[in-house]
C-alpha positions in Angstrom: -31.0 -29.4 31.5 -26.8 -29.9 31.5 -24.9 -31.7 28.6 -23.8 -35.1 29.2 -20.5 -35.7 30.9 -17.7 -37.1 28.0 -15.5 -39.1 29.1 -12.0 -37.3 29.9 -8.5 -37.5 28.5 -8.5 -40.8 25.8 -11.8 -41.8 25.4 -13.6 -45.5 24.3 -14.9 -43.8 21.1 -10.7 -43.2 20.6 -9.8 -47.0 21.7 -13.0 -48.3 19.5 -11.4 -46.3 16.5 -7.9 -47.6 16.3 -9.6 -51.0 17.0 -11.5 -50.4 13.8 -8.3 -49.3 12.1 -6.2 -52.5 13.7 -9.3 -54.7 12.6 -8.8 -53.3 9.0 -5.2 -53.4 8.3 -5.3 -57.0 9.7 -8.1 -58.3 7.4 -6.6 -57.0 4.7 -3.8 -58.5 4.7 -5.0 -61.8 6.2 -7.5 -61.5 2.2 -4.5 -61.6 0.3 -3.8 -65.0 1.6 -5.2 -68.2 -0.2 -7.1 -71.0 2.2 -4.7 -73.2 2.9 -2.9 -70.3 4.6 -6.0 -68.8 6.2 -6.1 -72.6 7.8 -3.0 -74.1 8.4 -2.4 -75.4 11.7 0.3 -72.7 13.8 1.1 -72.4 16.7 -1.2 -70.2 18.8 -4.2 -70.4 21.1 -6.2 -70.8 18.2 -4.9 -73.4 15.9 -5.2 -71.1 13.1 -5.7 -67.6 11.0 -9.2 -68.3 10.1 -9.8 -70.0 13.2 -8.4 -66.9 15.4 -10.0 -64.4 13.2 -13.5 -66.1 14.0 -12.8 -65.9 17.6 -12.9 -62.4 17.8 -15.7 -61.8 15.7 -17.5 -64.2 18.2 -16.4 -62.6 20.9 -17.1 -59.3 20.0 -20.8 -59.7 19.2 -21.3 -61.2 22.6 -19.5 -58.1 24.3 -21.6 -55.7 22.0 -25.1 -57.8 22.8 -24.5 -57.4 26.6 -23.5 -53.5 26.4 -26.5 -53.0 24.1 -28.7 -55.7 26.1 -29.8 -56.9 22.8 -30.5 -60.1 24.2 -28.5 -62.8 22.2 -26.3 -63.7 25.3 -23.9 -66.9 24.6 -25.8 -68.1 21.8 -23.2 -65.5 20.0 -21.0 -68.9 20.7 -23.4 -71.3 19.1 -21.0 -71.4 16.2 -17.2 -71.7 16.7 -16.6 -70.9 13.2 -19.3 -68.8 11.6 -17.1 -68.1 8.5 -15.2 -70.2 6.4 -15.1 -67.4 3.8 -12.6 -64.9 4.7 -14.1 -61.8 3.3 -17.8 -62.6 4.6 -15.5 -62.7 7.7 -13.8 -59.2 7.2 -17.5 -57.9 6.4 -18.4 -59.4 9.8 -16.0 -57.6 11.7 -16.6 -54.2 9.9 -20.0 -54.1 10.9 -19.3 -55.3 14.9 -16.5 -52.5 15.0 -19.0 -49.7 13.4 -21.7 -51.2 15.9 -18.8 -50.8 18.9 -17.6 -47.5 17.4 -21.4 -46.3 17.4 -21.8 -47.4 20.9 -18.9 -45.1 22.3 -19.3 -42.1 20.2 -21.9 -40.8 22.8 -20.9 -42.8 25.7 -20.9 -40.5 28.6 -19.2 -41.2 32.0 -22.8 -41.8 33.7 -23.2 -44.6 30.8 -19.4 -46.4 31.0 -20.2 -46.6 35.0 -23.8 -48.5 34.2 -24.1 -52.3 35.1 -23.9 -54.0 32.0 -25.1 -58.1 33.0 -22.7 -60.4 31.2 -24.3 -64.5 30.6 -21.4 -66.3 31.4 -22.9 -69.7 31.0 -24.3 -73.3 33.0 -27.2 -70.2 34.7 -24.0 -67.8 35.8 -24.3 -64.3 35.2 -21.6 -60.9 36.1 -22.5 -57.7 36.4 -19.2 -55.4 35.5 -20.1 -51.8 34.5 -19.7 -51.1 30.5 -16.1 -48.9 31.0 -15.2 -52.8 32.5 -16.4 -54.6 29.7 -15.4 -52.2 27.0 -11.6 -51.9 28.7 -12.0 -56.2 28.5 -12.8 -56.3 24.7 -10.2 -54.0 23.5 -7.8 -56.5 25.5 -8.8 -59.2 24.1 -8.9 -58.0 20.9 -5.7 -56.4 21.2 -4.2 -60.0 22.2 -5.9 -62.3 19.4 -5.1 -59.6 16.6 -1.2 -59.6 17.7 -1.4 -64.1 17.5 -2.6 -63.2 13.9 0.4 -61.3 13.8 2.4 -63.5 14.7 1.3 -66.4 13.0 1.5 -63.9 9.4 4.8 -64.2 10.3 4.7 -67.8 8.5 3.1 -66.8 5.3 4.2 -65.3 2.3 1.9 -62.1 3.8 4.5 -59.5 5.7 2.3 -58.6 9.0 0.9 -55.1 8.8 1.7 -52.4 11.0 -0.9 -52.4 14.1 1.2 -50.7 17.0 0.2 -47.3 15.9 -2.3 -44.7 17.1 -3.7 -42.4 15.0 -1.3 -39.3 16.2 -0.9 -36.3 13.7 2.6 -36.6 13.6 2.2 -40.0 12.1 -0.9 -39.3 9.0 2.0 -39.7 6.4 1.8 -43.6 7.6 -1.7 -44.3 7.7 -1.5 -44.3 3.3 -5.3 -44.6 2.4 -6.7 -46.4 5.7 -9.3 -43.6 6.6 -10.8 -42.9 3.9 -10.9 -46.7 2.9 -12.6 -47.0 5.9 -15.0 -43.8 4.8 -13.4 -41.6 8.2 -12.6 -37.8 7.6 -9.0 -36.6 8.0 -8.1 -37.7 11.4 
């Protein structure tokens, strides 16, 4: 039996890892804000930092549930803002990111092309490849993290650097992030 075909070039695992790192940096910054700044009405798609962060984790739950065929479907959206506490939200996002990392770590070309059924509401479903769902999930995360990043500009916290990838030549700029995430080396 031959080895499963690994994804060529920049793998989904690399994207999941960078996604988790960006969430880590953003949430560490947001955890330094007081409740008033987290919930203050701001200009964005969702009218506040905490609401936007809740949306990110809920949508993660939905797509990861579909990728793993766990069966929650639209129930992931049962509560629009499940977390009023930023530390609890950060822990939930970290668990979600780890689940995504675990899924992507062993993803093969064949598995990336596997059909995934998405519950679209009102009894409708859509079928997409796992790779398309992952690509959408990463774009969704990036989009809403950018909104939180912009909203942070109106707070006492300086928005964190989020546009880095983990290039070897940039290792000095990561500080202890990877150690804090429990990752070895690069």
